[in-house]
C-alpha positions in Angstrom: -11.1 25.3 30.9 -13.4 22.6 29.8 -15.6 23.2 26.7 -19.2 22.3 27.4 -21.5 20.1 25.0 -23.2 23.2 23.7 -20.2 25.3 23.1 -18.6 22.4 21.3 -21.9 22.1 19.1 -21.8 25.7 18.4 -18.2 25.7 17.3 -18.8 22.8 14.9 -21.9 24.5 13.4 -20.0 27.6 13.1 -17.2 25.5 11.2 -19.5 23.9 8.9 -21.2 27.0 7.9 -17.9 28.7 7.2 -16.9 25.8 4.9 -20.3 25.6 3.2 -20.4 29.3 2.2 -17.3 29.0 -0.3 -17.6 25.4 -1.2 -21.5 24.5 -1.4 -23.7 22.5 0.9 -23.1 19.3 -1.1 -19.2 19.5 -0.5 -19.7 19.3 3.5 -21.1 16.5 5.4 -22.0 17.1 9.0 -21.9 14.7 11.9 -24.7 12.0 11.2 -25.2 8.8 9.5 -24.2 10.2 6.0 -20.7 10.3 7.5 -20.4 6.6 8.5 -18.7 5.5 5.3 -15.9 7.7 6.0 -15.5 6.7 9.5 -14.9 3.2 8.8 -11.2 1.8 8.7 -10.6 -1.3 6.6 -9.4 -3.6 9.5 -11.7 -2.5 12.0 -8.5 -2.1 14.3 -9.1 1.6 15.1 -12.3 2.9 16.9 -14.8 4.9 14.8 -14.2 8.3 16.0 -16.8 10.9 15.1 -15.1 14.0 13.4 -16.4 17.7 13.1 -17.2 17.3 9.4 -16.4 15.3 6.3 -15.5 17.8 3.4 -15.4 16.7 -0.2 -13.8 19.5 -2.1 -14.4 19.7 -6.1 -11.0 21.0 -7.1 -7.5 22.2 -5.9 -8.6 25.6 -5.1 -11.3 24.1 -2.9 -8.8 21.9 -0.9 -6.8 25.1 -0.4 -9.8 27.0 1.0 -10.4 24.1 3.2 -7.0 24.1 4.8 -7.2 27.9 5.1 -10.4 27.7 7.1 -9.4 24.7 9.2 -6.3 26.9 10.3 -8.4 29.8 11.1 -10.5 27.3 13.6 -7.7 25.5 14.7 -8.9 22.0 13.5 -6.7 19.0 12.0 -7.2 17.6 8.5 -7.3 13.9 7.9 -6.8 13.4 4.1 -8.7 10.3 2.7 -8.7 8.7 -0.8 -10.2 5.3 -1.5 -10.0 4.5 2.4 -8.2 1.3 1.6 -5.1 1.8 3.9 -4.1 -1.0 6.4 -2.5 1.2 9.1 -5.2 3.8 9.9 -3.7 6.4 8.1 -6.9 7.8 6.8 -8.8 7.5 10.2 -8.9 10.0 12.8 -7.1 9.9 16.1 -9.3 12.3 17.9 -12.6 14.3 16.9 -10.9 17.8 16.5 -10.2 17.3 12.9 -11.9 17.3 9.6 -11.9 14.3 7.0 -10.8 15.7 3.7 -12.1 13.3 1.1 -10.4 14.0 -2.3 -13.1 11.6 -4.1 -14.5 14.5 -6.1 -11.0 15.2 -7.7 -11.3 12.6 -10.3 -10.4 14.0 -13.5 -7.6 13.2 -15.9 -6.2 16.4 -16.9 -4.0 15.3 -19.5 -2.6 12.0 -21.4 0.1 12.5 -23.9 1.0 8.9 -25.4 4.1 10.2 -27.0 5.7 11.7 -24.1 4.4 8.4 -22.4 2.8 10.6 -19.3 -0.6 11.0 -17.6 -1.6 13.8 -15.3 -4.4 12.9 -13.2 -6.3 14.1 -9.9 -5.8 12.5 -6.6 -9.1 11.0 -6.6 -8.9 9.0 -9.7 -9.2 5.4 -9.0 -6.1 3.3 -9.9 -8.1 0.9 -12.2 -9.5 4.1 -13.8 -5.8 5.3 -14.8 -4.9 1.7 -16.0 -7.8 1.8 -18.2 -7.2 5.2 -19.5 -3.7 4.3 -20.3 -4.7 1.2 -21.9 -7.1 3.0 -24.3 -4.0 5.0 -25.5 -2.1 1.8 -26.0 0.0 2.3 -22.9 0.5 0.7 -19.6 0.4 2.2 -16.2 1.9 -0.5 -14.3 1.1 0.0 -10.9 -1.3 -2.8 -9.6 -2.5 -4.4 -6.3 -5.7 -6.1 -5.2 -7.7 -2.9 -4.1 -7.0 -1.1 -7.7 -10.7 -0.6 -8.2 -11.4 0.9 -4.8 -7.9 3.1 -3.9 -7.1 6.4 -5.5 -3.7 7.5 -7.0 -3.4 10.4 -4.3 -3.5 7.5 -1.6 -1.3 5.3 -3.4 1.4 8.1 -3.6 0.9 9.4 -0.1 1.6 5.8 1.1 4.2 4.9 -1.6 2.2 1.9 -2.6 3.9 -1.2 -4.0 1.9 -4.2 -5.3 2.8 -6.9 -7.8 5.0 -5.3 -10.3 7.5 -3.5 -8.2 10.3 -5.8 -9.3 10.2 -4.3 -12.6 8.6 -1.0 -12.6 9.1 0.1 -8.9 6.9 1.5 -6.1 4.5 4.5 -6.9 7.5 7.1 -6.2 9.5 5.6 -9.2 6.2 6.2 -11.4 5.7 9.9 -10.4 7.2 12.6 -12.3 5.4 15.6 -10.7 2.9 16.7 -7.9 0.6 19.2 -7.4 0.2 19.8 -3.5 -1.6 22.0 -1.3 0.5 22.9 1.8 -0.6 23.2 5.3 -1.1 27.1 5.1 -3.2 26.8 2.0 -0.7 27.7 -0.5 -0.8 25.4 -3.6 2.7 24.0 -4.9 2.3 23.5 -8.8 5.2 20.8 -9.5 3.1 18.9 -12.1 6.3 18.6 -14.5 6.5 15.7 -16.8 10.2 15.8 -17.2 12.7 13.0 -16.8 15.5 15.1 -15.8 15.4 18.4 -13.5 18.2 19.0 -11.1 17.5 22.5 -10.6 17.3 22.2 -6.7 15.7 19.6 -4.0 13.4 17.2 -5.4 10.2 18.3 -3.5 7.8 15.7 -4.7 9.7 13.1 -3.1 9.1 14.8 0.4 5.4 14.3 -0.3 5.4 10.7 -1.6 5.0 8.3 1.3 4.4 11.1 4.0 0.9 10.1 4.4 -0.5 13.5 4.1 1.6 14.9 7.3 3.5 17.3 5.0 1.0 18.6 2.5 -2.1 17.3 0.5 -1.3 15.8 -2.9 -4.2 16.7 -5.3 -2.7 15.7 -8.5 0.1 13.9 -10.1 2.1 13.7 -13.5 2.8 9.7 -14.0 5.0 7.6 -16.3 3.4 5.4 -18.9 5.2 2.5 -20.4 4.4 0.5 -23.9 1.5 -1.7 -23.7 2.0 -5.5 -22.8 1.5 -7.6 -25.9 2.9 -10.9 -24.5 2.5 -12.4 -21.2 3.6 -15.9 -19.6 2.5 -17.1 -16.4 3.5 -19.8 -14.2 3.0 -21.6 -10.8 5.9 -23.5 -9.4 6.4 -25.8 -6.6 9.6 -25.8 -4.8 10.7 -27.5 -1.6 12.4 -24.6 0.4 12.6 -21.1 0.3 16.4 -21.0 -0.7 15.1 -22.9 -3.8 12.4 -20.4 -4.5 15.0 -17.4 -4.2 17.7 -19.5 -6.6 14.7 -20.0 -9.0 13.9 -16.2 -8.9 17.5 -15.3 -9.9 17.5 -17.9 -12.5 14.4 -16.8 -14.2 15.3 -13.0 -13.9 18.7 -14.0 -15.7 17.1 -16.4 -18.3 14.1 -14.4 -19.2 15.9 -11.4 -20.6 15.1 -9.3 -17.4 11.4 -9.4 -18.7 10.2 -11.1 -15.0 7.7 -8.5 -14.0 6.3 -10.4 -10.9 7.6 -13.1 -8.6 5.4 -13.8 -5.6 6.4 -16.4 -3.0 3.4 -18.3 -1.1 3.9 -20.8 1.7 1.7 -24.0 1.8 -0.4 -22.6 4.9 -1.6 -19.6 3.2 -2.1 -21.3 -0.1 -4.3 -24.2 2.0 -6.4 -21.2 3.6 -7.0 -19.7 0.0 -8.2 -23.3 -1.1 -10.4 -23.9 1.8 -12.1 -20.2 2.3 -12.1 -18.5 -1.0 -14.3 -18.8 -3.8 -13.1 -20.5 -7.2 -9.5 -21.4 -6.0 -8.3 -24.8 -6.9 -5.2 -27.0 -6.1 -2.8 -25.7 -8.8 -0.4 -28.8 -9.0 -0.8 -32.6 -8.8 1.2 -32.6 -5.7 1.5 -30.4 -2.5 4.8 -28.4 -1.9 6.0 -26.4 1.0 6.4 -23.4 -1.1 5.3 -22.0 -4.1 6.2 -19.1 -6.5 3.8 -17.6 -8.9 5.8 -15.8 -11.8 4.8 -13.7 -14.8 7.0 -12.5 -17.7 6.0 -9.6 -20.0 6.9 -7.9 -23.1 5.9 -4.9 -25.4 7.0 -6.9 -28.1 5.0 -9.6 -30.1 7.0 -13.0 -31.0 8.9 -12.7 -27.7 8.8 -16.3 -27.0 7.9 -15.8 -23.2 6.5 -19.2 -22.9 9.6 -20.7 -24.8 11.9 -18.8 -22.2 10.0 -19.7 -19.3 9.7 -23.5 -20.2 13.3 -23.8 -20.7 14.5 -22.1 -17.6 12.0 -24.2 -15.8 12.9 -27.4 -17.4 16.9 -27.3 -16.6 18.3 -30.2 -14.9 19.6 -28.0 -12.0 16.6 -25.6 -11.7 15.5 -27.1 -8.4 12.0 -27.2 -9.5 9.4 -29.7 -7.8 6.8 -29.3 -10.6 5.1 -26.3 -12.3 2.5 -25.4 -14.6 2.7 -22.8 -17.4 -0.8 -21.0 -18.0 -1.9 -22.2 -21.3 -4.4 -19.3 -21.6 -5.5 -16.2 -19.9 -8.2 -18.0 -17.8 -5.6 -20.3 -16.2 -3.3 -17.3 -15.4 -6.1 -15.6 -13.9 -6.7 -18.9 -11.6 -3.2 -18.7 -10.5 -3.5 -14.9 -9.5 -7.0 -15.6 -7.8 -5.0 -18.0 -5.5 -2.5 -15.3 -4.3 -5.0 -12.5 -3.9 -7.3 -14.8 -2.2 -4.9 -15.2 0.7 -5.5 -12.1 3.1 -9.2 -12.5 3.0 -9.1 -16.4 3.3 -7.2 -16.0 6.7 -10.2 -14.6 8.2 -11.8 -17.9 7.7 -9.2 -19.6 10.2 -9.7 -17.0 13.0 -7.8 -14.1 14.2 -4.9 -13.0 12.5 -1.8 -10.8 13.2 -0.5 -8.9 10.0 3.1 -7.9 9.5 4.4 -6.3 6.5 8.3 -6.3 6.4 11.1 -6.2 4.1 14.7 -7.5 4.1 17.3 -7.6 1.5 16.3 -10.3 -1.0 19.2 -12.4 -0.2 18.2 -12.5 3.4 14.6 -13.6 2.9 15.4 -17.5 3.6 17.3 -16.8 7.1 14.8 -14.0 8.1 11.7 -16.6 7.5 13.6 -19.2 9.4 14.3 -16.7 12.4 11.1 -15.3 12.4 9.3 -18.6 12.1 11.4 -19.9 15.1 10.8 -16.8 17.1 6.9 -16.9 16.9 6.5 -20.5 17.6 8.7 -20.3 20.7 6.5 -17.2 21.8 3.2 -18.8 20.8 3.1 -22.6 20.3 0.7 -23.7 17.8 0.6 -20.2 16.0 0.4 -20.8 12.1 2.6 -18.7 10.1 1.2 -17.5 7.2 4.0 -16.1 5.0 3.7 -14.9 1.6 4.8 -11.8 -0.4 6.9 -9.9 -3.2 10.2 -12.1 -3.1 11.5 -10.1 -6.1 11.9 -6.9 -4.0 12.0 -8.5 -0.5 8.8 -7.5 0.9 7.3 -10.4 3.0 4.0 -10.3 4.4 4.6 -12.5 7.5 1.2 -13.0 8.8 0.1 -14.9 12.0 -3.2 -17.1 12.2 -4.1 -18.0 15.9 -3.4 -21.5 17.1 -6.4 -23.7 16.4 -7.1 -24.2 20.2 -6.8 -20.6 21.1 -9.8 -18.0 21.2 -9.5 -14.9 18.8 -9.1 -12.5 21.9 -6.5 -14.5 23.6 -4.4 -14.3 20.4 -4.8 -10.9 19.7 -3.7 -10.1 23.1 -0.4 -11.0 21.9 -0.2 -8.7 19.0 2.4 -6.5 20.5 4.6 -9.0 21.8 4.5 -11.1 18.6 5.2 -8.4 16.1 7.9 -6.9 18.1 9.6 -10.1 17.5 9.0 -10.2 13.8 10.0 -6.6 13.5 13.0 -7.0 15.6 14.3 -9.8 13.3 13.7 -7.6 10.3 15.8 -4.9 11.6 18.7 -7.3 12.4 18.9 -8.1 8.8 18.8 -4.4 7.9 15.3 -4.5 6.9 12.2 -2.6 7.6 9.0 -2.7 9.7 6.8 -1.1 7.1 7.4 -2.0 3.7 4.5 -1.2 1.6 1.5 -0.6 4.1 3.0 2.6 5.6 3.0 3.7 9.5 -0.2 5.4 9.7 -1.2 5.5 13.4 -0.4 1.6 13.8 3.3 2.0 14.0 4.5 5.5 14.9 5.6 3.6 18.3 7.8 1.5 16.1 9.3 4.6 14.4 10.2 5.6 18.0 11.4 2.2 19.1 13.5 1.2 15.9 14.7 4.2 14.2 17.6 6.3 15.0 17.5 9.3 17.1 19.3 11.3 14.4 16.7 9.6 11.7 13.4 10.8 14.0 14.8 14.2 14.5 15.1 14.7 10.8 11.6 13.6 10.5 10.6 16.0 13.1 12.4 18.9 11.4 10.5 18.3 8.2 7.2 18.0 10.1 7.7 21.4 11.9 8.9 23.1 8.8 5.9 22.1 6.7 3.2 21.9 9.4 4.4 23.6 12.3 0.9 23.9 14.1 0.7 19.9 13.4 -2.7 19.8 11.6 -2.0 17.7 8.9 -3.1 14.1 9.6 -2.0 14.5 13.1 -1.0 11.4 15.1 0.4 9.7 12.0 3.9 8.5 10.8 5.9 10.9 13.1 6.1 9.8 16.9 6.1 12.8 19.5 9.3 14.1 21.0 10.1 12.6 24.6 
């Protein structure tokens, strides 16, 4: 039996009142303009769907209360951190949900320099954690372009990667313990700071990367590292992807394994940054088909990183076309500005199709060659915009529309072109979702490309933790046939 508009409005108002009573008026935003910022989606790819309310709990108990009330009313929960995700994971798929913003859970609960740990709530921005660690002469190494906006709860929920995965790992590798609110409102306190604990299943790893579909992360205990005291940064021009891969291996060995970042950039994305982004400048005297941006770091002074870098790059068989070692922090920042400007600069050249894939590092040259040939065959004139983290095999194989094609005509080929790229990544035993997650963008690819056994295990986990399918419904796990 269909619900009338009046019945719907009465139900929504009843839910809002039920939430306001224990949480307070300022914790609940009803439908209206005040809700707009929470409905926006980073890429604008998903329709702005109204929801029943936005709830902003102030602590973990309030999160638990919200989940219990949502269960009573039979509505879903869409958890939202900094809302910087790129796959629609923090956007609603239908209106019968609450958006649960964790922005008010923004306290650092403990910082123990001697234990090299920090415990923080889910709403803390990544940059706030970096700064808190630095104030204690420590390093929290997770880093990427959205660090001033994204929140650690979302970083963990998506298992964020970024620039330093090569040396420090993904967000999963930096987490020692979690506090999680379960679908029924129970709180699991797993905020341990132990490096060794084999007393049973490692439950925290189930919630990391699950995008809020199994439970709501409300706090985390995180690893810290010694502060960086010496840094060396270089921009290198090379003539091929195989040469770039050889140079990566050489630098990793020659640097005493101090190589922290190794970013690959094609000439096409670099040229877009030079043309469309502010304060970007040609880095070398000549142009090259491919570039590497590398950074060495050490917690020791007098490590001689510039010397190590120069020695490795000037070797007779280094395969380097040209290079510049940054003489100061300002020049290093210029190099990084080029890399970080690429995603935004693509907009200046028209519509683009984004692909976040990974393959084994050794397969990167073959993957790029095969994927480039495939998309050019399917869409002549398309401009592959290839860049990414060569050190961990994560390639952003983005596509910019042909110059003579309209944005609409190009975007109509999104599914066909993306399938080709994903299929080739899988041919090399790679992944179609490297660091951006699945969200509501890729459950269809989960259904298409993961084995029936793997999908069945995912559904069993989802059912065990969230039998009513109220936690971030429509995300990550495809529906059963």
